[in-house]
N, CA, C and O atoms as a GROMACS GRO file, in nm:
protein
  556
    1MET      N    1   8.976 -19.249   2.655
    1MET     CA    2   9.069 -19.334   2.583
    1MET      C    3   9.212 -19.297   2.616
    1MET      O    4   9.246 -19.178   2.615
    2GLU      N    5   9.296 -19.393   2.646
    2GLU     CA    6   9.437 -19.369   2.678
    2GLU      C    7   9.524 -19.422   2.565
    2GLU      O    8   9.487 -19.516   2.496
    3PRO      N    9   9.641 -19.360   2.546
    3PRO     CA   10   9.730 -19.410   2.441
    3PRO      C   11   9.775 -19.552   2.472
    3PRO      O   12   9.789 -19.590   2.588
    4SER      N   13   9.797 -19.626   2.370
    4SER     CA   14   9.840 -19.765   2.388
    4SER      C   15   9.966 -19.788   2.305
    4SER      O   16  10.016 -19.697   2.240
    5ALA      N   17  10.016 -19.910   2.309
    5ALA     CA   18  10.135 -19.944   2.233
    5ALA      C   19  10.107 -19.935   2.083
    5ALA      O   20  10.201 -19.924   2.004
    6SER      N   21   9.981 -19.939   2.044
    6SER     CA   22   9.946 -19.935   1.903
    6SER      C   23   9.906 -19.796   1.855
    6SER      O   24   9.833 -19.782   1.757
    7GLN      N   25   9.953 -19.692   1.924
    7GLN     CA   26   9.922 -19.557   1.880
    7GLN      C   27   9.989 -19.529   1.746
    7GLN      O   28  10.087 -19.594   1.710
    8ASN      N   29   9.936 -19.434   1.673
    8ASN     CA   30   9.992 -19.396   1.544
    8ASN      C   31  10.117 -19.312   1.567
    8ASN      O   32  10.118 -19.222   1.652
    9ARG      N   33  10.223 -19.341   1.490
    9ARG     CA   34  10.349 -19.267   1.506
    9ARG      C   35  10.406 -19.232   1.370
    9ARG      O   36  10.403 -19.310   1.275
   10ILE      N   37  10.458 -19.109   1.364
   10ILE     CA   38  10.538 -19.069   1.249
   10ILE      C   39  10.673 -19.033   1.310
   10ILE      O   40  10.689 -18.929   1.373
   11ASN      N   41  10.770 -19.121   1.289
   11ASN     CA   42  10.899 -19.110   1.356
   11ASN      C   43  10.991 -19.007   1.292
   11ASN      O   44  10.971 -18.966   1.178
   12GLU      N   45  11.091 -18.965   1.370
   12GLU     CA   46  11.192 -18.872   1.322
   12GLU      C   47  11.258 -18.932   1.197
   12GLU      O   48  11.285 -19.052   1.192
   13GLY      N   49  11.282 -18.847   1.098
   13GLY     CA   50  11.340 -18.894   0.972
   13GLY      C   51  11.234 -18.928   0.868
   13GLY      O   52  11.268 -18.959   0.754
   14THR      N   53  11.106 -18.923   0.907
   14THR     CA   54  10.996 -18.952   0.815
   14THR      C   55  10.926 -18.823   0.777
   14THR      O   56  10.898 -18.740   0.864
   15LYS      N   57  10.898 -18.806   0.648
   15LYS     CA   58  10.821 -18.690   0.601
   15LYS      C   59  10.696 -18.744   0.533
   15LYS      O   60  10.704 -18.828   0.443
   16PHE      N   61  10.581 -18.695   0.578
   16PHE     CA   62  10.452 -18.738   0.524
   16PHE      C   63  10.384 -18.616   0.464
   16PHE      O   64  10.371 -18.512   0.529
   17THR      N   65  10.340 -18.628   0.338
   17THR     CA   66  10.266 -18.522   0.272
   17THR      C   67  10.130 -18.577   0.234
   17THR      O   68  10.120 -18.677   0.164
   18GLY      N   69  10.024 -18.510   0.282
   18GLY     CA   70   9.888 -18.556   0.252
   18GLY      C   71   9.796 -18.535   0.369
   18GLY      O   72   9.830 -18.466   0.465
   19ASP      N   73   9.678 -18.596   0.362
   19ASP     CA   74   9.576 -18.581   0.465
   19ASP      C   75   9.564 -18.708   0.548
   19ASP      O   76   9.570 -18.820   0.496
   20ILE      N   77   9.547 -18.690   0.678
   20ILE     CA   78   9.531 -18.802   0.770
   20ILE      C   79   9.398 -18.784   0.842
   20ILE      O   80   9.370 -18.677   0.896
   21VAL      N   81   9.315 -18.889   0.845
   21VAL     CA   82   9.191 -18.888   0.921
   21VAL      C   83   9.196 -19.010   1.013
   21VAL      O   84   9.213 -19.123   0.967
   22SER      N   85   9.179 -18.986   1.143
   22SER     CA   86   9.188 -19.096   1.239
   22SER      C   87   9.114 -19.057   1.366
   22SER      O   88   9.098 -18.938   1.395
   23ASP      N   89   9.070 -19.155   1.442
   23ASP     CA   90   9.011 -19.129   1.573
   23ASP      C   91   9.110 -19.159   1.684
   23ASP      O   92   9.082 -19.131   1.801
   24GLY      N   93   9.224 -19.214   1.651
   24GLY     CA   94   9.321 -19.258   1.752
   24GLY      C   95   9.418 -19.149   1.793
   24GLY      O   96   9.404 -19.032   1.758
   25PHE      N   97   9.518 -19.191   1.870
   25PHE     CA   98   9.623 -19.104   1.920
   25PHE      C   99   9.734 -19.095   1.816
   25PHE      O  100   9.758 -19.189   1.741
   26PHE      N  101   9.800 -18.981   1.812
   26PHE     CA  102   9.912 -18.963   1.722
   26PHE      C  103  10.031 -18.907   1.797
   26PHE      O  104  10.016 -18.818   1.881
   27ARG      N  105  10.148 -18.961   1.768
   27ARG     CA  106  10.274 -18.900   1.812
   27ARG      C  107  10.353 -18.872   1.686
   27ARG      O  108  10.376 -18.961   1.604
   28ILE      N  109  10.394 -18.745   1.672
   28ILE     CA  110  10.464 -18.704   1.550
   28ILE      C  111  10.601 -18.650   1.590
   28ILE      O  112  10.612 -18.549   1.659
   29ASP      N  113  10.705 -18.719   1.544
   29ASP     CA  114  10.842 -18.674   1.565
   29ASP      C  115  10.908 -18.641   1.431
   29ASP      O  116  11.019 -18.589   1.428
   30GLY      N  117  10.839 -18.670   1.322
   30GLY     CA  118  10.887 -18.638   1.189
   30GLY      C  119  10.820 -18.512   1.136
   30GLY      O  120  10.784 -18.423   1.213
   31ILE      N  121  10.802 -18.506   1.004
   31ILE     CA  122  10.743 -18.389   0.940
   31ILE      C  123  10.613 -18.429   0.871
   31ILE      O  124  10.609 -18.528   0.797
   32VAL      N  125  10.508 -18.352   0.896
   32VAL     CA  126  10.379 -18.373   0.830
   32VAL      C  127  10.340 -18.244   0.760
   32VAL      O  128  10.334 -18.138   0.823
   33GLU      N  129  10.314 -18.254   0.630
   33GLU     CA  130  10.262 -18.140   0.554
   33GLU      C  131  10.126 -18.182   0.501
   33GLU      O  132  10.116 -18.270   0.417
   34GLY      N  133  10.019 -18.116   0.552
   34GLY     CA  134   9.885 -18.151   0.509
   34GLY      C  135   9.786 -18.129   0.621
   34GLY      O  136   9.805 -18.043   0.707
   35THR      N  137   9.681 -18.207   0.619
   35THR     CA  138   9.572 -18.194   0.715
   35THR      C  139   9.562 -18.319   0.801
   35THR      O  140   9.562 -18.431   0.750
   36ILE      N  141   9.552 -18.298   0.931
   36ILE     CA  142   9.530 -18.408   1.025
   36ILE      C  143   9.397 -18.380   1.092
   36ILE      O  144   9.379 -18.276   1.155
   37SER      N  145   9.302 -18.473   1.077
   37SER     CA  146   9.165 -18.450   1.127
   37SER      C  147   9.123 -18.553   1.229
   37SER      O  148   9.146 -18.673   1.211
   38LYS      N  149   9.061 -18.507   1.334
   38LYS     CA  150   8.988 -18.582   1.435
   38LYS      C  151   9.064 -18.675   1.528
   38LYS      O  152   9.000 -18.758   1.592
   39PRO      N  153   9.195 -18.668   1.541
   39PRO     CA  154   9.256 -18.754   1.643
   39PRO      C  155   9.211 -18.711   1.782
   39PRO      O  156   9.183 -18.594   1.806
   40SER      N  157   9.203 -18.809   1.873
   40SER     CA  158   9.164 -18.773   2.009
   40SER      C  159   9.276 -18.694   2.077
   40SER      O  160   9.248 -18.603   2.154
   41LYS      N  161   9.402 -18.727   2.049
   41LYS     CA  162   9.513 -18.651   2.105
   41LYS      C  163   9.631 -18.658   2.008
   41LYS      O  164   9.657 -18.760   1.946
   42VAL      N  165   9.701 -18.545   1.998
   42VAL     CA  166   9.822 -18.539   1.916
   42VAL      C  167   9.936 -18.490   2.004
   42VAL      O  168   9.923 -18.389   2.073
   43VAL      N  169  10.048 -18.562   2.000
   43VAL     CA  170  10.169 -18.518   2.067
   43VAL      C  171  10.270 -18.488   1.956
   43VAL      O  172  10.307 -18.576   1.878
   44LEU      N  173  10.315 -18.364   1.951
   44LEU     CA  174  10.416 -18.324   1.854
   44LEU      C  175  10.548 -18.312   1.929
   44LEU      O  176  10.568 -18.219   2.007
   45GLY      N  177  10.638 -18.409   1.905
   45GLY     CA  178  10.765 -18.414   1.977
   45GLY      C  179  10.858 -18.299   1.939
   45GLY      O  180  10.830 -18.222   1.848
   46LYS      N  181  10.971 -18.288   2.012
   46LYS     CA  182  11.067 -18.178   1.991
   46LYS      C  183  11.115 -18.169   1.847
   46LYS      O  184  11.134 -18.059   1.795
   47SER      N  185  11.135 -18.283   1.782
   47SER     CA  186  11.184 -18.283   1.644
   47SER      C  187  11.070 -18.278   1.543
   47SER      O  188  11.094 -18.273   1.422
   48GLY      N  189  10.946 -18.281   1.591
   48GLY     CA  190  10.830 -18.286   1.502
   48GLY      C  191  10.794 -18.150   1.442
   48GLY      O  192  10.811 -18.046   1.505
   49ILE      N  193  10.744 -18.155   1.318
   49ILE     CA  194  10.700 -18.035   1.247
   49ILE      C  195  10.568 -18.066   1.177
   49ILE      O  196  10.556 -18.167   1.108
   50ILE      N  197  10.470 -17.979   1.196
   50ILE     CA  198  10.344 -17.990   1.121
   50ILE      C  199  10.325 -17.859   1.047
   50ILE      O  200  10.330 -17.751   1.106
   51LYS      N  201  10.304 -17.870   0.914
   51LYS     CA  202  10.271 -17.754   0.831
   51LYS      C  203  10.139 -17.784   0.765
   51LYS      O  204  10.130 -17.872   0.679
   52GLY      N  205  10.035 -17.711   0.806
   52GLY     CA  206   9.904 -17.736   0.748
   52GLY      C  207   9.794 -17.710   0.848
   52GLY      O  208   9.790 -17.606   0.913
   53LYS      N  209   9.702 -17.806   0.859
   53LYS     CA  210   9.588 -17.790   0.948
   53LYS      C  211   9.577 -17.911   1.038
   53LYS      O  212   9.590 -18.025   0.994
   54LEU      N  213   9.552 -17.884   1.167
   54LEU     CA  214   9.532 -17.990   1.265
   54LEU      C  215   9.403 -17.964   1.340
   54LEU      O  216   9.385 -17.857   1.398
   55THR      N  217   9.314 -18.062   1.339
   55THR     CA  218   9.189 -18.057   1.414
   55THR      C  219   9.187 -18.178   1.506
   55THR      O  220   9.190 -18.292   1.458
   56CYS      N  221   9.183 -18.154   1.639
   56CYS     CA  222   9.187 -18.266   1.733
   56CYS      C  223   9.121 -18.227   1.864
   56CYS      O  224   9.081 -18.112   1.884
   57GLU      N  225   9.111 -18.325   1.956
   57GLU     CA  226   9.053 -18.298   2.088
   57GLU      C  227   9.154 -18.233   2.181
   57GLU      O  228   9.124 -18.130   2.243
   58ASN      N  229   9.273 -18.290   2.192
   58ASN     CA  230   9.378 -18.237   2.280
   58ASN      C  231   9.511 -18.245   2.207
   58ASN      O  232   9.532 -18.332   2.122
   59ALA      N  233   9.603 -18.153   2.241
   59ALA     CA  234   9.734 -18.155   2.177
   59ALA      C  235   9.841 -18.109   2.276
   59ALA      O  236   9.822 -18.014   2.351
   60ASP      N  237   9.954 -18.179   2.274
   60ASP     CA  238  10.075 -18.140   2.347
   60ASP      C  239  10.179 -18.110   2.241
   60ASP      O  240  10.216 -18.198   2.163
   61ILE      N  241  10.228 -17.986   2.238
   61ILE     CA  242  10.321 -17.945   2.135
   61ILE      C  243  10.457 -17.914   2.197
   61ILE      O  244  10.468 -17.831   2.287
   62GLU      N  245  10.560 -17.984   2.148
   62GLU     CA  246  10.698 -17.956   2.187
   62GLU      C  247  10.777 -17.904   2.068
   62GLU      O  248  10.878 -17.836   2.084
   63GLY      N  249  10.731 -17.938   1.946
   63GLY     CA  250  10.801 -17.903   1.823
   63GLY      C  251  10.744 -17.779   1.757
   63GLY      O  252  10.702 -17.685   1.825
   64ARG      N  253  10.743 -17.780   1.624
   64ARG     CA  254  10.706 -17.663   1.544
   64ARG      C  255  10.573 -17.688   1.472
   64ARG      O  256  10.554 -17.793   1.410
   65PHE      N  257  10.483 -17.591   1.482
   65PHE     CA  258  10.355 -17.598   1.411
   65PHE      C  259  10.336 -17.470   1.332
   65PHE      O  260  10.353 -17.360   1.385
   66GLU      N  261  10.299 -17.484   1.203
   66GLU     CA  262  10.269 -17.370   1.118
   66GLU      C  263  10.138 -17.397   1.046
   66GLU      O  264  10.127 -17.495   0.971
   67GLY      N  265  10.038 -17.312   1.067
   67GLY     CA  266   9.911 -17.329   0.998
   67GLY      C  267   9.792 -17.302   1.087
   67GLY      O  268   9.797 -17.214   1.173
   68ASN      N  269   9.685 -17.379   1.065
   68ASN     CA  270   9.560 -17.364   1.141
   68ASN      C  271   9.547 -17.479   1.240
   68ASN      O  272   9.554 -17.596   1.203
   69LEU      N  273   9.528 -17.442   1.365
   69LEU     CA  274   9.520 -17.540   1.473
   69LEU      C  275   9.387 -17.524   1.544
   69LEU      O  276   9.357 -17.416   1.596
   70ASP      N  277   9.306 -17.630   1.547
   70ASP     CA  278   9.175 -17.627   1.612
   70ASP      C  279   9.170 -17.740   1.713
   70ASP      O  280   9.159 -17.858   1.677
   71VAL      N  281   9.178 -17.704   1.842
   71VAL     CA  282   9.180 -17.803   1.950
   71VAL      C  283   9.056 -17.780   2.036
   71VAL      O  284   9.044 -17.677   2.101
   72SER      N  285   8.965 -17.878   2.036
   72SER     CA  286   8.840 -17.861   2.111
   72SER      C  287   8.860 -17.868   2.262
   72SER      O  288   8.783 -17.810   2.338
   73GLY      N  289   8.963 -17.938   2.305
   73GLY     CA  290   8.993 -17.950   2.449
   73GLY      C  291   9.108 -17.860   2.488
   73GLY      O  292   9.099 -17.738   2.476
   74THR      N  293   9.217 -17.922   2.537
   74THR     CA  294   9.332 -17.846   2.588
   74THR      C  295   9.450 -17.852   2.493
   74THR      O  296   9.490 -17.960   2.448
   75LEU      N  297   9.505 -17.735   2.464
   75LEU     CA  298   9.630 -17.723   2.391
   75LEU      C  299   9.738 -17.690   2.492
   75LEU      O  300   9.731 -17.588   2.560
   76THR      N  301   9.839 -17.777   2.502
   76THR     CA  302   9.950 -17.755   2.593
   76THR      C  303  10.076 -17.728   2.512
   76THR      O  304  10.119 -17.811   2.433
   77LEU      N  305  10.135 -17.610   2.534
   77LEU     CA  306  10.258 -17.573   2.465
   77LEU      C  307  10.374 -17.588   2.562
   77LEU      O  308  10.381 -17.517   2.663
   78LYS      N  309  10.464 -17.679   2.531
   78LYS     CA  310  10.583 -17.700   2.614
   78LYS      C  311  10.684 -17.589   2.584
   78LYS      O  312  10.667 -17.513   2.489
   79SER      N  313  10.787 -17.579   2.665
   79SER     CA  314  10.884 -17.469   2.654
   79SER      C  315  10.956 -17.465   2.519
   79SER      O  316  11.004 -17.359   2.479
   80THR      N  317  10.964 -17.578   2.449
   80THR     CA  318  11.033 -17.584   2.320
   80THR      C  319  10.940 -17.562   2.201
   80THR      O  320  10.984 -17.565   2.086
   81ALA      N  321  10.812 -17.542   2.228
   81ALA     CA  322  10.712 -17.528   2.120
   81ALA      C  323  10.731 -17.397   2.044
   81ALA      O  324  10.770 -17.295   2.100
   82HIS      N  325  10.700 -17.403   1.913
   82HIS     CA  326  10.703 -17.284   1.827
   82HIS      C  327  10.577 -17.290   1.741
   82HIS      O  328  10.565 -17.377   1.654
   83ILE      N  329  10.483 -17.198   1.764
   83ILE     CA  330  10.355 -17.197   1.695
   83ILE      C  331  10.342 -17.071   1.612
   83ILE      O  332  10.369 -16.961   1.660
   84GLU      N  333  10.299 -17.087   1.486
   84GLU     CA  334  10.270 -16.973   1.399
   84GLU      C  335  10.145 -17.005   1.321
   84GLU      O  336  10.132 -17.113   1.263
   85GLY      N  337  10.050 -16.908   1.318
   85GLY     CA  338   9.929 -16.929   1.240
   85GLY      C  339   9.805 -16.883   1.312
   85GLY      O  340   9.805 -16.782   1.382
   86GLU      N  341   9.698 -16.960   1.296
   86GLU     CA  342   9.570 -16.931   1.360
   86GLU      C  343   9.534 -17.047   1.451
   86GLU      O  344   9.543 -17.163   1.412
   87VAL      N  345   9.493 -17.012   1.574
   87VAL     CA  346   9.466 -17.115   1.675
   87VAL      C  347   9.327 -17.092   1.735
   87VAL      O  348   9.292 -16.979   1.771
   88VAL      N  349   9.249 -17.200   1.746
   88VAL     CA  350   9.121 -17.199   1.816
   88VAL      C  351   9.128 -17.311   1.918
   88VAL      O  352   9.154 -17.426   1.883
   89VAL      N  353   9.106 -17.278   2.046
   89VAL     CA  354   9.121 -17.378   2.152
   89VAL      C  355   9.004 -17.374   2.249
   89VAL      O  356   8.929 -17.277   2.255
   90GLY      N  357   8.990 -17.482   2.326
   90GLY     CA  358   8.899 -17.483   2.438
   90GLY      C  359   8.970 -17.427   2.560
   90GLY      O  360   8.917 -17.340   2.629
   91LYS      N  361   9.092 -17.478   2.587
   91LYS     CA  362   9.176 -17.432   2.697
   91LYS      C  363   9.319 -17.424   2.645
   91LYS      O  364   9.358 -17.498   2.555
   92LEU      N  365   9.396 -17.332   2.704
   92LEU     CA  366   9.534 -17.313   2.660
   92LEU      C  367   9.627 -17.312   2.780
   92LEU      O  368   9.604 -17.239   2.877
   93ALA      N  369   9.734 -17.393   2.773
   93ALA     CA  370   9.837 -17.396   2.877
   93ALA      C  371   9.970 -17.373   2.808
   93ALA      O  372  10.007 -17.447   2.717
   94VAL      N  373  10.044 -17.270   2.852
   94VAL     CA  374  10.170 -17.234   2.788
   94VAL      C  375  10.282 -17.232   2.892
   94VAL      O  376  10.274 -17.161   2.991
   95GLU      N  377  10.386 -17.312   2.868
   95GLU     CA  378  10.503 -17.311   2.956
   95GLU      C  379  10.593 -17.194   2.918
   95GLU      O  380  10.598 -17.155   2.801
   96PRO      N  381  10.665 -17.137   3.014
   96PRO     CA  382  10.760 -17.031   2.983
   96PRO      C  383  10.863 -17.079   2.881
   96PRO      O  384  10.914 -17.190   2.891
   97GLY      N  385  10.892 -16.994   2.784
   97GLY     CA  386  10.989 -17.029   2.680
   97GLY      C  387  10.925 -17.065   2.548
   97GLY      O  388  10.991 -17.060   2.444
   98ALA      N  389  10.798 -17.100   2.549
   98ALA     CA  390  10.728 -17.134   2.425
   98ALA      C  391  10.713 -17.010   2.338
   98ALA      O  392  10.696 -16.899   2.390
   99THR      N  393  10.720 -17.029   2.206
   99THR     CA  394  10.699 -16.919   2.111
   99THR      C  395  10.559 -16.934   2.054
   99THR      O  396  10.526 -17.038   1.996
  100PHE      N  397  10.477 -16.830   2.069
  100PHE     CA  398  10.337 -16.836   2.026
  100PHE      C  399  10.308 -16.711   1.944
  100PHE      O  400  10.265 -16.609   1.997
  101ASN      N  401  10.330 -16.720   1.812
  101ASN     CA  402  10.304 -16.611   1.720
  101ASN      C  403  10.180 -16.646   1.639
  101ASN      O  404  10.190 -16.685   1.522
  102ALA      N  405  10.064 -16.632   1.700
  102ALA     CA  406   9.941 -16.675   1.636
  102ALA      C  407   9.825 -16.589   1.681
  102ALA      O  408   9.827 -16.529   1.789
  103SER      N  409   9.723 -16.584   1.597
  103SER     CA  410   9.597 -16.526   1.643
  103SER      C  411   9.524 -16.640   1.712
  103SER      O  412   9.520 -16.752   1.661
  104CYS      N  413   9.466 -16.611   1.828
  104CYS     CA  414   9.408 -16.717   1.909
  104CYS      C  415   9.269 -16.678   1.955
  104CYS      O  416   9.246 -16.565   1.998
  105SER      N  417   9.176 -16.771   1.946
  105SER     CA  418   9.043 -16.752   2.004
  105SER      C  419   9.005 -16.881   2.077
  105SER      O  420   9.059 -16.988   2.050
  106MET      N  421   8.911 -16.866   2.170
  106MET     CA  422   8.870 -16.981   2.249
  106MET      C  423   8.727 -17.021   2.216
  106MET      O  424   8.641 -16.936   2.194
  107HIS      N  425   8.703 -17.153   2.211
  107HIS     CA  426   8.567 -17.204   2.191
  107HIS      C  427   8.478 -17.150   2.301
  107HIS      O  428   8.520 -17.146   2.417
  108GLY      N  429   8.358 -17.109   2.268
  108GLY     CA  430   8.264 -17.064   2.369
  108GLY      C  431   8.281 -16.920   2.408
  108GLY      O  432   8.201 -16.868   2.486
  109SER      N  433   8.383 -16.851   2.356
  109SER     CA  434   8.396 -16.709   2.390
  109SER      C  435   8.293 -16.631   2.312
  109SER      O  436   8.273 -16.653   2.193
  110LYS      N  437   8.227 -16.539   2.381
  110LYS     CA  438   8.122 -16.460   2.318
  110LYS      C  439   8.184 -16.337   2.256
  110LYS      O  440   8.261 -16.265   2.319
  111LYS      N  441   8.148 -16.315   2.130
  111LYS     CA  442   8.197 -16.195   2.064
  111LYS      C  443   8.099 -16.083   2.091
  111LYS      O  444   7.977 -16.101   2.080
  112SER      N  445   8.151 -15.970   2.125
  112SER     CA  446   8.069 -15.854   2.157
  112SER      C  447   8.007 -15.798   2.030
  112SER      O  448   8.072 -15.791   1.926
  113ASN      N  449   7.881 -15.758   2.039
  113ASN     CA  450   7.813 -15.695   1.928
  113ASN      C  451   7.789 -15.551   1.967
  113ASN      O  452   7.692 -15.521   2.036
  114PRO      N  453   7.876 -15.458   1.923
  114PRO     CA  454   7.865 -15.319   1.968
  114PRO      C  455   7.733 -15.253   1.930
  114PRO      O  456   7.684 -15.169   2.005
  115SER      N  457   7.674 -15.288   1.816
  115SER     CA  458   7.549 -15.225   1.776
  115SER      C  459   7.434 -15.267   1.868
  115SER      O  460   7.342 -15.188   1.890
  116ALA      N  461   7.438 -15.388   1.923
  116ALA     CA  462   7.334 -15.432   2.015
  116ALA      C  463   7.350 -15.362   2.150
  116ALA      O  464   7.251 -15.331   2.216
  117ASP      N  465   7.474 -15.338   2.191
  117ASP     CA  466   7.500 -15.274   2.319
  117ASP      C  467   7.472 -15.124   2.314
  117ASP      O  468   7.452 -15.062   2.419
  118LYS      N  469   7.469 -15.065   2.196
  118LYS     CA  470   7.452 -14.922   2.182
  118LYS      C  471   7.315 -14.876   2.231
  118LYS      O  472   7.303 -14.767   2.286
  119ASP      N  473   7.214 -14.958   2.213
  119ASP     CA  474   7.078 -14.921   2.253
  119ASP      C  475   7.055 -14.938   2.403
  119ASP      O  476   6.961 -14.880   2.457
  120LYS      N  477   7.138 -15.013   2.469
  120LYS     CA  478   7.123 -15.041   2.611
  120LYS      C  479   7.191 -14.930   2.691
  120LYS      O  480   7.310 -14.904   2.669
  121PRO      N  481   7.120 -14.863   2.784
  121PRO     CA  482   7.185 -14.756   2.860
  121PRO      C  483   7.291 -14.813   2.955
  121PRO      O  484   7.272 -14.918   3.016
  122SER      N  485   7.401 -14.741   2.965
  122SER     CA  486   7.508 -14.782   3.053
  122SER      C  487   7.482 -14.725   3.192
  122SER      O  488   7.437 -14.610   3.204
  123PRO      N  489   7.508 -14.802   3.299
  123PRO     CA  490   7.490 -14.748   3.435
  123PRO      C  491   7.591 -14.636   3.464
  123PRO      O  492   7.576 -14.565   3.564
  124TYR      N  493   7.691 -14.620   3.381
  124TYR     CA  494   7.793 -14.518   3.401
  124TYR      C  495   7.768 -14.394   3.314
  124TYR      O  496   7.847 -14.299   3.318
  125ASP      N  497   7.660 -14.393   3.238
  125ASP     CA  498   7.628 -14.281   3.151
  125ASP      C  499   7.568 -14.168   3.235
  125ASP      O  500   7.458 -14.183   3.290
  126ARG      N  501   7.639 -14.057   3.245
  126ARG     CA  502   7.596 -13.946   3.330
  126ARG      C  503   7.464 -13.888   3.282
  126ARG      O  504   7.379 -13.854   3.365
  127GLN      N  505   7.445 -13.875   3.153
  127GLN     CA  506   7.322 -13.819   3.098
  127GLN      C  507   7.201 -13.903   3.140
  127GLN      O  508   7.096 -13.849   3.175
  128GLN      N  509   7.216 -14.035   3.137
  128GLN     CA  510   7.107 -14.123   3.177
  128GLN      C  511   7.076 -14.108   3.326
  128GLN      O  512   6.959 -14.107   3.364
  129ARG      N  513   7.180 -14.096   3.409
  129ARG     CA  514   7.158 -14.080   3.553
  129ARG      C  515   7.089 -13.947   3.583
  129ARG      O  516   6.999 -13.942   3.667
  130LEU      N  517   7.132 -13.839   3.516
  130LEU     CA  518   7.070 -13.708   3.538
  130LEU      C  519   6.924 -13.709   3.495
  130LEU      O  520   6.838 -13.654   3.563
  131LYS      N  521   6.895 -13.772   3.381
  131LYS     CA  522   6.758 -13.781   3.332
  131LYS      C  523   6.670 -13.856   3.431
  131LYS      O  524   6.557 -13.816   3.460
  132LYS      N  525   6.724 -13.968   3.484
  132LYS     CA  526   6.649 -14.049   3.581
  132LYS      C  527   6.626 -13.970   3.710
  132LYS      O  528   6.517 -13.974   3.766
  133ALA      N  529   6.728 -13.900   3.757
  133ALA     CA  530   6.717 -13.822   3.881
  133ALA      C  531   6.614 -13.710   3.866
  133ALA      O  532   6.536 -13.685   3.958
  134SER      N  533   6.612 -13.643   3.751
  134SER     CA  534   6.517 -13.532   3.731
  134SER      C  535   6.375 -13.585   3.720
  134SER      O  536   6.281 -13.519   3.765
  135SER      N  537   6.356 -13.702   3.660
  135SER     CA  538   6.220 -13.759   3.650
  135SER      C  539   6.171 -13.806   3.787
  135SER      O  540   6.051 -13.800   3.814
  136GLU      N  541   6.261 -13.852   3.873
  136GLU     CA  542   6.222 -13.896   4.008
  136GLU      C  543   6.187 -13.774   4.094
  136GLU      O  544   6.096 -13.783   4.176
  137GLN      N  545   6.255 -13.662   4.076
  137GLN     CA  546   6.226 -13.540   4.151
  137GLN      C  547   6.092 -13.481   4.109
  137GLN      O  548   6.021 -13.422   4.190
  138ALA      N  549   6.057 -13.497   3.981
  138ALA     CA  550   5.930 -13.442   3.931
  138ALA      C  551   5.812 -13.517   3.991
  138ALA      O  552   5.703 -13.461   4.004
  139ASN      N  553   5.833 -13.643   4.027
  139ASN     CA  554   5.723 -13.724   4.083
  139ASN      C  555   5.714 -13.697   4.226
  139ASN      O  556   5.628 -13.753   4.294
   0.00000   0.00000   0.00000
């Protein structure tokens, strides 16, 4: 789906407080305080501010975002972007100059389970290598 002339817009000088649910494209140049759910793409312009939660497929950020950001596809931070909060992304592209003060994780990243790895011998464990070498010499 590509943006069209009928894309959703919140223009500069407009402040919206509340929740938005949409499947379409959004361009935000004003201020949104609340939750924006399921847009296919969100463009936050230089003058745009979002305070709250944003869940979308792709996002291009030039303005300010504060809160929880969940982008299943690509999050692109332009040089004027300022992000604070918690971010979960599929892919991340950051231009030099962007401010990114957030905890970030990626969809599909595997979290290590140290207790599961503890039982598995490491190929670098000297004790394991010595034990194996002595058992091979005994045979």
